[in-house]
C-alpha positions in Angstrom: 0.0 0.0 0.0 1.5 3.3 -1.1 1.2 6.5 0.9 -0.9 9.4 -0.5 0.9 12.6 0.6 -1.7 15.4 0.7 0.0 17.9 2.9 1.8 20.0 0.3 0.7 23.3 2.0 2.8 22.2 5.0 5.8 21.4 2.9 6.2 20.1 -0.6 8.9 17.7 -1.8 12.0 19.4 -3.3 11.9 19.7 -7.1 14.7 17.9 -8.9 15.9 21.2 -10.3 16.3 22.6 -6.7 18.1 19.5 -5.5 20.5 19.7 -8.4 21.2 23.4 -7.9 21.7 23.1 -4.1 23.9 20.0 -4.2 26.1 21.6 -6.8 27.0 24.2 -4.2 27.3 22.0 -1.1 30.9 20.9 -1.8 32.0 24.5 -2.4 33.6 26.8 0.1 33.3 30.5 0.6 31.5 33.1 2.6 29.6 35.4 0.3 30.8 38.4 2.3 34.5 37.5 1.9 36.6 39.3 -0.7 38.9 36.4 -1.9 38.1 34.3 -4.9 36.0 31.7 -3.0 34.0 34.4 -1.4 33.4 36.1 -4.7 32.3 32.8 -6.2 29.7 32.3 -3.4 28.6 35.9 -3.8 28.0 35.3 -7.5 25.8 32.3 -6.7 23.8 34.5 -4.3 23.4 37.4 -6.7 22.5 35.3 -9.7 19.9 33.6 -7.5 18.6 37.0 -6.4 18.2 38.0 -10.1 16.4 34.7 -10.9 13.9 35.2 -8.0 13.4 38.8 -8.8 12.7 38.1 -12.5 10.3 35.2 -11.7 8.3 37.3 -9.2 8.2 40.6 -11.0 10.6 42.5 -8.7 14.0 44.2 -8.9 17.0 42.3 -7.6 17.6 45.0 -5.0 14.1 44.3 -3.7 14.9 40.7 -2.7 16.0 40.3 0.9 17.0 36.7 1.8 15.8 35.3 5.2 15.8 32.0 6.9 12.2 31.4 5.8 8.6 32.7 5.9 8.3 33.2 9.6 11.4 35.4 9.8 10.2 37.4 6.7 6.8 38.0 8.4 8.5 39.1 11.6 10.9 41.5 9.8 8.0 43.0 7.8 5.6 43.5 10.7 8.0 44.4 13.5 10.3 46.3 11.3 7.6 48.4 9.6 5.9 49.1 13.0 9.1 50.3 14.5 10.0 52.4 11.4 6.6 54.0 11.2 6.2 54.8 14.9 2.4 54.6 14.7 0.3 52.5 17.0 -2.2 50.6 14.9 -1.5 47.3 13.0 -4.3 46.0 10.8 -4.3 42.3 9.9 -6.9 39.9 8.6 -8.3 37.7 11.3 -7.2 34.6 9.3 -3.5 35.3 9.1 -0.9 32.6 9.8 0.5 32.7 13.3 3.8 33.8 11.7 2.1 37.2 11.2 -0.4 37.2 14.0 2.1 36.4 16.8 4.6 39.1 16.0 1.8 41.6 15.9 0.4 40.5 19.2 3.9 40.5 20.7 4.2 44.1 19.7 0.9 44.8 21.4 2.1 43.1 24.6 5.6 44.6 24.7 5.7 47.7 22.5 2.3 49.4 22.8 0.9 48.4 19.4 -2.9 48.3 18.9 -3.6 45.2 16.9 -6.9 45.2 15.0 -8.1 42.1 13.2 -10.0 42.7 10.0 -13.2 40.6 9.8 -13.7 38.2 7.0 -16.8 36.8 5.3 -17.9 33.2 5.6 -15.5 32.2 2.8 -12.6 33.8 4.6 -12.4 36.9 2.3 -11.5 40.4 3.4 -14.0 42.8 1.9 -12.2 46.0 0.6 -14.8 48.1 2.4 -13.9 46.5 5.7 -10.3 47.6 5.3 -11.3 51.1 4.2 -13.6 51.5 7.2 -10.8 50.3 9.6 -8.3 52.7 8.2 -10.7 55.6 8.2 -11.3 55.3 11.9 -7.9 57.0 12.3 -5.7 56.9 9.2 -2.8 58.8 10.7 -2.3 56.1 13.4 -2.0 53.1 11.1 1.6 51.7 11.0 0.9 49.0 8.4 -1.6 46.6 6.9 -0.9 42.9 6.5 -3.2 40.5 4.6 -2.0 37.1 3.3 -2.3 36.5 -0.5 -3.9 33.1 0.0 -4.9 31.4 3.2 -2.9 28.3 4.2 -5.9 26.5 5.8 -8.9 27.0 3.6 -7.2 28.2 0.4 -9.2 31.4 -0.1 -7.5 34.0 -2.3 -7.6 37.6 -1.3 -8.1 40.7 -3.6 -4.6 41.8 -2.8 -4.2 44.4 -5.5 -7.4 46.2 -4.4 -6.5 46.0 -0.7 -3.0 47.4 -1.3 -4.4 50.2 -3.4 -6.7 51.2 -0.6 -3.8 51.3 1.9 -1.8 53.4 -0.4 -4.6 56.0 -0.7 -3.7 56.8 2.9 0.0 56.4 2.6 0.1 53.2 4.6 2.5 50.3 3.7 1.0 47.0 2.8 2.5 43.6 3.5 1.3 40.3 2.2 2.4 36.7 3.1 2.5 35.1 -0.3 4.0 31.8 0.9 1.0 29.7 -0.3 0.4 31.7 -3.5 3.8 31.5 -5.3 3.8 28.7 -7.8 0.0 28.1 -7.5 -1.2 31.5 -8.6 0.2 34.2 -10.9 2.2 36.4 -8.5 3.9 39.7 -9.5 5.4 41.9 -6.8 5.3 45.0 -9.0 1.8 44.5 -10.4 0.3 43.7 -7.0 1.3 47.1 -5.6 2.3 45.7 -2.3 5.3 47.1 -0.4 6.5 43.9 1.2 5.9 40.3 0.3 6.9 37.1 2.1 8.1 34.0 0.2 9.3 30.6 1.5 11.5 28.0 -0.1 10.0 24.8 1.1 6.5 25.7 0.0 7.5 25.9 -3.7 9.8 22.9 -3.9 12.9 24.4 -2.5 14.8 23.6 0.7 13.6 24.2 4.2 15.3 27.1 6.1 15.5 29.7 3.3 13.0 32.4 2.2 12.8 36.0 1.2 11.1 39.3 2.0 10.6 41.4 -1.1 10.8 45.1 -0.1 9.9 47.9 -2.5 12.3 50.8 -2.9 12.1 53.2 -0.1 10.5 50.7 2.3 13.1 50.2 5.0 12.0 48.3 8.1 14.0 48.5 11.3 16.1 45.3 11.5 15.1 42.5 13.7 18.6 40.9 13.5 21.7 43.0 14.0 25.2 42.0 12.9 27.2 42.3 9.7 24.7 44.5 7.9 24.0 42.0 5.0 20.9 42.3 2.9 20.3 46.1 2.7 21.3 46.5 6.3 17.9 45.0 7.3 18.8 41.4 7.7 22.2 40.5 9.0 23.7 37.0 8.9 25.9 34.9 6.7 24.0 34.0 3.5 23.5 30.3 2.8 24.6 30.1 -0.8 23.6 26.4 -1.4 20.1 26.9 0.0 19.6 30.2 -1.9 20.6 28.4 -5.1 18.1 25.7 -4.5 15.4 28.3 -3.5 16.0 30.2 -6.8 15.8 27.1 -8.9 12.6 26.1 -7.2 11.0 29.5 -7.6 12.0 29.6 -11.3 10.6 26.1 -12.0 7.4 26.6 -10.0 6.6 29.9 -11.7 7.5 28.6 -15.2 5.1 25.7 -14.6 2.4 27.6 -12.7 -0.3 27.7 -15.3 0.0 24.0 -16.3 0.4 22.9 -12.7 -2.6 24.9 -11.6 -4.8 23.4 -14.3 -3.8 19.9 -13.3 -4.2 20.5 -9.6 -7.6 22.1 -10.0 -8.8 19.1 -11.8 -7.5 16.7 -9.2 -8.9 18.9 -6.4 -12.3 19.1 -8.0 -12.4 15.3 -8.4 -11.3 14.9 -4.7 -14.2 17.2 -3.6 -16.8 15.3 -5.7 -15.6 11.9 -4.4 -15.4 12.9 -0.7 -18.9 14.3 -1.0 -20.1 11.0 -2.5 -18.5 9.0 0.3 -19.6 11.5 3.1 -22.8 13.2 1.9 -23.0 15.6 4.8 -19.4 16.8 4.5 -19.0 20.6 4.4 -16.4 22.4 2.1 -14.7 25.4 3.6 -13.3 28.4 1.8 -14.2 30.3 -1.3 -15.7 27.9 -3.9 -14.1 29.7 -6.8 -11.3 32.1 -5.6 -9.3 29.4 -3.9 -5.9 27.8 -4.3 -5.9 25.1 -7.0 -4.4 22.5 -4.7 -6.6 23.1 -1.6 -9.6 21.2 -0.4 -10.7 21.8 3.2 -13.6 19.9 4.7 -15.5 19.8 7.9 -16.9 16.4 8.9 -19.9 16.7 11.3 -19.7 14.5 14.4 -15.9 13.9 14.1 -12.8 15.2 15.7 -10.2 16.2 13.3 -7.3 14.6 15.2 -9.1 11.3 15.2 -9.7 11.5 11.5 -6.0 12.5 10.9 -4.7 9.4 12.8 -7.2 7.0 11.2 -6.3 8.3 7.7 -2.6 8.1 8.5 -3.0 4.4 9.4 -4.6 4.0 6.0 -1.7 5.6 4.2 -3.3 9.1 3.7 -1.2 12.0 5.0 -3.1 15.3 5.5 -3.5 17.9 8.2 -6.2 19.1 10.6 -7.7 22.5 10.8 -6.8 22.8 14.4 -3.5 23.8 16.2 -2.4 21.9 19.2 -1.2 23.9 22.2 0.1 22.2 25.4 -1.5 18.9 24.3 -5.0 20.4 24.1 -6.6 20.7 20.6 -7.9 24.2 19.9 -10.4 25.1 17.2 -8.9 26.7 14.1 -8.8 30.5 14.5 -9.4 30.7 10.7 -12.7 28.8 10.8 -13.8 30.6 13.9 -13.2 33.9 12.2 -15.3 32.7 9.2 -18.2 32.2 11.6 -17.9 28.4 12.1 -18.8 27.0 15.5 -16.2 25.2 17.6 -17.4 21.7 16.7 -17.2 22.3 13.0 -13.8 24.0 13.4 -12.4 21.0 15.4 -13.8 18.4 13.0 -11.9 19.6 9.9 -9.3 18.3 7.6 -7.1 20.0 5.0 -6.1 18.1 1.9 -3.5 19.9 -0.2 -2.0 18.7 -3.5 1.2 19.6 -5.2 3.6 18.7 -8.0 3.9 15.1 -7.0 0.2 14.5 -6.6 -1.6 12.0 -8.8 -5.0 10.6 -9.5 -3.9 7.6 -7.4 -3.7 9.9 -4.3 -7.3 11.0 -4.9 -8.3 7.3 -5.4 -6.8 6.4 -2.1 -8.7 9.1 -0.2 -12.0 8.1 -1.9 -11.3 4.5 -1.0 -10.9 5.0 2.7 -12.6 8.3 3.7 -16.1 6.9 4.2 -15.0 4.1 6.5 -12.7 6.4 8.4 -15.5 9.0 9.1 -17.8 6.2 10.3 -15.1 5.0 12.8 -14.4 8.5 14.0 -18.1 9.1 14.6 -18.5 5.9 16.5 -15.5 6.8 18.6 -17.0 10.2 19.3 -20.2 8.6 20.5 -18.6 6.0 22.8 
């Protein structure tokens, strides 16, 4: 029995192109900040990778700031822009990833920030009027706005260009976490109009531990890390040339194949939704039915606990994730689903299936084969 891996939103297998680019550098020596020949060679790898990523994402090379991943990039954007702007209010959507929510709340607890969560509709979408109304309560006090491009749990895609334009009407910088969007959707930094954009390597088929924050010209957050002054003086630390090479190859490959991959994944996803509904007629699909990531299918199973479903599916060779986060051993309902108006029971009884470049029809077949039996067992366990 093979394993159906349906957790690509968590991490997706490295692309062959990324493995080749990264391993080609692992045996090389040289700190990219050193001036000797080995250092200059490593620097060339970094700068060529920077150009590759910039071209693929519609940015200038000078706008690409390398980080250790998406969490660091979100922290740099939110903390750094808050400190640079010296204004109290931070506006975020209520369904942001914790990599954005937690730094904002930390600023509220320790640095006097006022964190305001923008309401979403029942599909998880931020209405542009909601953002405008929040800004207009006191435009001069808003430090920044942060709304993720596409939600990591339910897959809803936000109207980023419209939201960024509203923020700019009031001279407010706009950050978006585009970790889930790159490679699945057409993403252009310049065309989106955002000021800062987070990207992560292991979500697009690159290595874990590398990412980037794209920063528009004139947008200069206060550094979170201090040291050698690398990366425009906003992100110090020795650059990981092998990981950056793998990251660049993954971004280039994912963007080049985006349209074809999205069409293929959308077809697989739609088939998965149909077949899960056939096996479990009362299942509920979460997220926008149209404006959603091509590889995302997020369901609530009435009468079930998500953790029980997860373990039962894992035993049957299906790997996915729940819609709940575990804290201190106690399952908590997904803040995303609660913000969308779902009750605690529905939020706890949810599963996320996410497809990626290695997904096949056989993976969908496997889910369809076992999901009905698994749900029955989970419901019996809940009644006992």
